[in-house]
SETORSE-260749 format. One record per residue (C-alpha): x negated, y negated, z. Coordinates in steps of 0.5 Angstrom, whole numbers, plus 500, padded with zeros to 3 digits. Layout:
N
XYZ;...
! end
This chain:
452
616186472;619193474;615198478;615206476;620210480;614214484;611207486;618205488;618211493;611210495;613202497;619204501;615210505;609206506;611199508;613196515;619194512;625199512;632199508;638197512;642203515;648204519;644208524;639202525;635203532;635195533;643196533;645193540;651198541;647204539;642203545;648203551;650210551;649210559;654204560;661208561;657214565;654208569;661206571;665213572;660216576;654213581;647216579;644215586;638220588;637217595;637222601;644223603;642223610;639216610;645213607;649216613;645213618;646206616;653202616;654198609;651192613;644196615;646196622;646203626;652207625;653207633;653199633;660198632;662192636;658187632;663188626;668183629;663177631;665173625;672174627;671172634;667166632;672163627;678164632;674161637;672155633;678151633;678147640;674143644;673149649;673154643;680157645;685156639;692156640;697161636;704162637;705169637;703175641;702182638;703188641;696191644;699199643;693203642;697209639;694213633;692210628;695209621;689209617;687215613;683217607;689217602;692210605;685207605;683209598;689211594;696208597;693201598;688201593;693203587;693196584;685196584;684203581;689201575;685194574;678198575;681203569;682197565;675194566;672201564;676201558;673193556;666194559;664201557;667203550;665210547;659209544;656214538;649217540;644212538;638214534;633212540;635216546;629213550;631205550;636202554;634194554;640193559;637197565;632192567;637186568;638182574;644182578;646175576;645178568;649184569;655180572;654175567;655181562;661184565;664177565;663176558;665183556;658185554;655192555;651193561;648198566;648200573;643205573;638200576;642199582;641205586;639203593;644200598;640194598;641193590;648195590;650190596;646184592;650186586;656186590;654179593;653176586;660179584;663175589;659169588;662168581;669169583;671174578;676179580;675184575;668184576;669184584;673190583;669194578;663193583;667195589;670201587;663204585;661203592;668206595;666212590;659213593;662212600;667217599;662222597;659222604;663224610;660221616;659214612;666215610;669216618;664211620;667206615;674208617;673207624;670200623;676198620;681201625;676197631;676191627;684191626;684192634;679187636;683182632;690184636;686183642;683176640;690174638;693176645;687173649;689166645;696166649;693163655;693156651;701157652;700157659;700150662;700152670;692154671;694159677;698163672;693162666;687164671;692171672;693172665;685171664;684176669;689181666;685181659;678183663;681190662;682190655;677194650;674187647;667188644;661187648;660179646;668178647;668181653;663177656;666171653;673172657;669174663;666167663;672164661;676167667;670166672;669158670;677157671;677160677;671156680;674150677;681151681;677151687;672145686;679141684;682143690;676141694;675134691;682132691;681131698;674129699;672123702;665123701;661116699;660118692;667119690;669112693;663109689;665113683;672115683;674121679;677119672;679126670;681133673;675138672;680143670;680147663;673143662;667146658;662149662;657143660;662138662;663142669;655142670;655135669;660134674;657138679;650134678;654128678;658129685;655135688;647135686;643137692;648142695;646149697;646155691;651158696;657153694;661154688;660147686;652147686;649146680;644151681;649156682;653154676;646154672;645161675;652164674;653162667;646163664;645156662;638155659;632151663;633146657;640145657;640144665;635139664;638135659;645135663;642134670;638128667;644125664;648125670;642123675;640117670;647115670;647114678;640110677;637116682;630115679;628120685;632125683;630124676;622125678;624131682;627135675;620134672;615135678;611141678;606144683;600148680;596153685;592148688;598144690;597138686;603135683;604134675;610132671;612137666;618137661;621143656;625137652;619133650;618126654;620122648;627125649;626123656;625116655;630115650;635118655;632113661;633107656;640109655;642109662;638102663;632105667;627099669;621098665;616101671;620108670;620107663;612106663;611112667;615117662;612113656;605115658;607122659;608123651;602127648;603125641;599118641;603115635;610117639;607114645;605107642;612107638;616108644;612103648;613098642;620100642;622099649;617093651;612097655;607092655;602095659;602102655;601098649;595094651;592100654;593104647;590099643;584098648;583106648;583105640;578099640;583095636;581088637;586085631;592089634;591086641;591079638;597080634;601083640;598077644;602072640;608076642;608075649;609069654;603065655;600065662;604072663;600077666;600081660;598075656;592074661;590082661;589082653;585075654;580079659;580085654;578080648;573077652;570083655;563084651;562091654;567093649;565095642;571094638;572097631;574091628;
! end
């Protein structure tokens, strides 16, 4: 049955269903009119002064030295003393830099620019003007989704990424997928924005110059590894002190020079030493070129108790190289426990309050102290004293059981009024031993109100 023509018109005009047209507003490509424009230009409405006041990592513009920390740390991670070895000595001439705007963003970036144009052609085709101007369903995509679209060659929009943080998140995501085309596209956009800001651009160029200079300085510093004679190595390190290292690297070089100079003095003196400790515990190796913590351990072992005015004094080394209290306690404890000097061990933890009373205090936790003492074969009496100082009841009981500190175990179960555990523990002891008799006396004590 067919409808009359007027009825047909009324049906199509009033129905929620519409006839198919090539200008349908649900067409995905018709909603992407901003894609090409987003790649060709940066639509940023941030305040320009705010951008100029920060570097690309969010640090203040004046903070330059931080930029080589990762370079320095990666170079220093190669050896025991964090001073790796190389075979070349680059020039350290501080002549005029070869960096310029043209060389930085044009001459050296020509392949990048050409690749970016290809990406533009792929990712942002010329689109006809859509019927629905207000819609852009790709403008709210996350960085992950945006990068995924770029990888697949699908339309995308970068209008959402206006702030520096948003742009860096997008760049991080591009790097994470290891797609060179995507990385190039995002990086080129950031460079274009940078070039539009003179102050930020000058800072970035200065950063690149300083980063290159710091690499050369660090490579020169590593040459000390090729010098076998300690005296010549010390003189070489001294010559490095005047070089323009970053603040952190300059501190490191200064400490290295000071440490080696001190090691040379200690080594020369200890070679001729005839003190009793050197006879009882002969040195097994030279102290030269050892790390700072090894040097501190050596000092605590052979020179403990010396006045702070001597180079070999543990307190002098601690102060000179800014060693933390925790690190110092751990190192000194290991050295003095190795010598079975329990009086010195006690002195490490003894403190006096304002009334003059002495109590033990540790920055590393007494359960760790007990572990170190046990490894050095401390007697049970010493172990029990330090197990009793553990604050946590569970750790205390665990340590007492592990190291067979019977009195601590018995007293803990007594305080917990745990009769059954006392009976179980009694069976592990030798009959008629002092500990066995102590448990028996506690079990026969009618004044104790046991929980079980």
